[in-house]
C-alpha positions, -999 to 999 in steps of 0.1 A, spaced: 185 20 153 169 50 137 133 40 119 128 52 85 106 83 76 71 65 71 33 76 66 5 50 63 -26 60 42 -58 37 45 -74 17 18 -100 -11 8 -92 -42 -12 -120 -35 -43 -114 -62 -62 -94 -94 -64 -84 -102 -104 -78 -138 -108 -46 -149 -125 -49 -155 -161 -19 -186 -159 -4 -204 -132 31 -183 -137 12 -148 -131 2 -141 -94 -35 -132 -84 -33 -93 -80 -56 -71 -54 -68 -38 -68 -68 -17 -36 -84 18 -36 -62 44 -11 -87 68 0 -63 99 6 -52 98 -28 -55 117 -59 -87 109 -76 -64 96 -109 -46 78 -88 -65 59 -61 -63 21 -75 -31 0 -71 -29 -32 -83 -4 -54 -58 5 -92 -59 -20 -108 -35 7 -126 -18 14 -114 21 26 -132 53 9 -135 87 26 -131 120 38 -170 115 52 -166 83 20 -184 66 11 -171 29 -23 -153 31 -42 -136 7 -66 -103 9 -104 -106 9 -122 -84 -14 -142 -51 7 -109 -59 34 -96 -31 50 -63 -27 46 -30 1 55 -5 9 35 23 22 44 52 40 23 90 42 37 120 59 26 155 63 32 164 94 51 186 109 24 155 103 -1 137 129 19 139 167 27 126 187 56 89 201 52 90 233 44 69 256 72 40 280 58 51 315 56 43 332 90 22 364 83 
């Protein structure tokens, strides 16, 4: 089976945002180090699974890796820079 095109970026959990209501999940605000300044923070549900399938949460100041994957048909070849 072919693997999907992907890239991994590094980040840090900057803030844990408590849920205002039991029906709303807690959020983790993650600073993506390699993103443009205006788009550096993302917020995700603070719900992960460990290798055994148990639910876990991120801690503030945790180092994280963010992986972006796409279907092959959703990508184009990277154009080479002009050669002089």
